[in-house]
C-alpha positions, 0 to 999 in steps of 0.5 A: 405392766411392762408387757401391757405398755409394750403391747399398747404403745409398741415400746419395749422399755419403760426407761428414760428412752421411753419418750423418744420411743413414744414420739416415734411410735406416735409419728408412725401411728399418725402416718398409718392412720393418714395412709389408711385414710388415703387408701379408703378414699381411693378404694371408694372410687370403685364405682367411678371406673377402673381408671379413676380407681387406679389413679386414686390408689397410685396417688395414695401410695405416692402421698403416703411415701412422699415418693418421686416415682410410683409404678402400678402395673398388671401382668399380661393375661390377668384381670382382662377387664381391668384398665388402665393396666399401667400407670407411672406417676413422677415427681409432683404426681405428674403422669408419665405413663397411662396404659399405652399413652407415654409421656417423657422418658422414664428412668431405667429402673422404672422401665425395667420394673414395668417390664418385669411386672408385665412379663410376670417375672416377679416374686410373691414377696414384698421388698422394702429398702430404705428408698425403694419398695416393691409390693406384689398384688395377689389375687386368688393365690396368684400374683396379678401385678405389683406396686413399686415406689422410689423415695428421695433421700429425706424419706426413709422407708420402714416396715410400717410403710411396707405393711401399708403398701401390702394393705393397699395392694391387696385391697386394690386387687379386690377393688379392681375386680369389683370395679370391672364387675361393676362396669360390666353390670352397668353395661348390662343394666344399660343394655337392659334399659335400652332393650326395655325402652326399645320394647316400650317403643315397639309396644307403642308402635304395635299399638299404633299399627294395631289401631291403624289395622283396626281402622283399615279393617273397619274401612274394608268392612264398610267398603265390602258392604258397599261393594255387596250392595253395589253388586246386588244393585247391578245384578237387579238392574241386569235382571230387570233389563233381561227379563222385564224390559224384554217382556215389555218391549215384546208386548209393545211390538205385538201392540204395534203389529195390531195397529196395522191392517190385520185380521181381527182374529189375529189382532185379538190373539196378539193383544192377548199375547201382549196382555200376557207379556205385560202381566208377566213383566209385572210378576218378574219385576216383583220377583226381581225386587223381593225374591231375586236371591231366593231362586229354587231348583224345584220343578225347573225344566232342563236348559234345552226346554227353557230355550225352546220355551224362550223362542216361542214365548217372548219372540215375535212371529216374524222371527223364526227361531230353531233350536239345535242341541248337540252332545250329551245333555248334562245337568248344569248348576242353576246359576249357569242355566239361568245365565245362559238363558238370559244371554240367549234371550238378550241375543234373540231380542237384539236380533229381532228388534235391532238387527231386523232379523227374520231367522235365528238359530239357537245351538246348545252343544255339550262337551266333556268340559265345556258347554257352548251356546251360539245364537246366529241370525240373518239380520243386518247387525255389524259384528265389528261394531258390537265388538267395539261396544264390548270393549267400551263396556270393559272401560264402563264407557257406555250409555244405557242403550247398550247395557244388554250386550255388556250384561251378556259379556258380564254373565259369561265372565262370571261363569268363567267363560268367554263371549265372542261376536262373529259373522254368522253363516246365515248372514247376520251376527253370531254370539258364541258363549263358552262356559267351562263345566269342570277344572281343566283345559277347554277343548279349543278344537271342539269349540271351534268345530261347533261354531263353524257350522254357523260362523264364517267371520273373517276375523279370528275369534279372540277373548274379549279384551279386559281393561 
């Protein structure tokens, strides 16, 4: 019975001194319960950050001990993420030192204690004197810091106070580590949330840009379709001009000659030719509209033969046309031959109708990498004026009367070539077209030597300026 009573109450005797001992044990128990309540309140401040936790723990120690001075410090190099690393509370819980922020001067004992803790010059055993307590903070088998407290004369420390401080120190070490981990986790969480928000913003921005891209693609598709239609319209207009217009005007010229005083046999022959030209113009008009994109190479003759045919079919008798072929004839793509044929037809037509020429020379020269076509006449055309017209054509500043010359230049450029206008040796104008046959530098010497046989223009030959 005595042993049980001693175990439950902490009393060692059931004599007349029982009540005073009971009163003392009850007071100690009340202090312990109050201290543990203060410690629990302090330790739950872990989530508020290390600084709040340290302040709460130091205040719990001060309140429990009724201390004048309370010191908390961590040794240098330990718990690097914890903070503050130093805290000194003075009378009435006034902070004299918080980390590196110093207040009024401290007592020498307090300063020496702080330096010992920071330098790690402390023992792992607790010290509890009547008015001084020193309890190390142990974590992972090593001392990471310490608590120290000084009490007034009316507050004597005992073993119970030492046990309370030991509990406070051990729990503080764990709480500091948990607080640092919690703060680090909060930082990582904040960064993750920021990254997630940034990802959402990026996704939204990408969605907007994707929508803009799709809209741009649709607009480009519409523009491309319009461009294709516009190009086809211009191509058809050029084909009509170069084929139908020439045939109709040639027929008109034949009819105009018939109005003059000529033999009946010649009049009949010219009327038949005008009729044939008109019929061909209608056929060409139909084919230009319905079958312009379906040209076939089947049964077509060579370019020299087509040029020969051109010079005798569409040209009036007053214009004597001669054809000269140089070099080794090579088979050209259908589009190239078609374009050169149209250029020759337009140039001959201009020489007959506009320059009033009586003689024209077609020269077709084949080189290793270039084919050269020149059309020279003895008319009254002005090369300088024609070059000016070509420059105006480059800026689309032309009326419909000069589209033929612009069409010739356009055809040459579409083949990767050039079109020049010079003064011909036979007195009129020379139209010179160079078209590359293969990738590689053209032979300027060969081109110029081919042109010299017909040209004596005082102006140097240059590429038509693009604007």
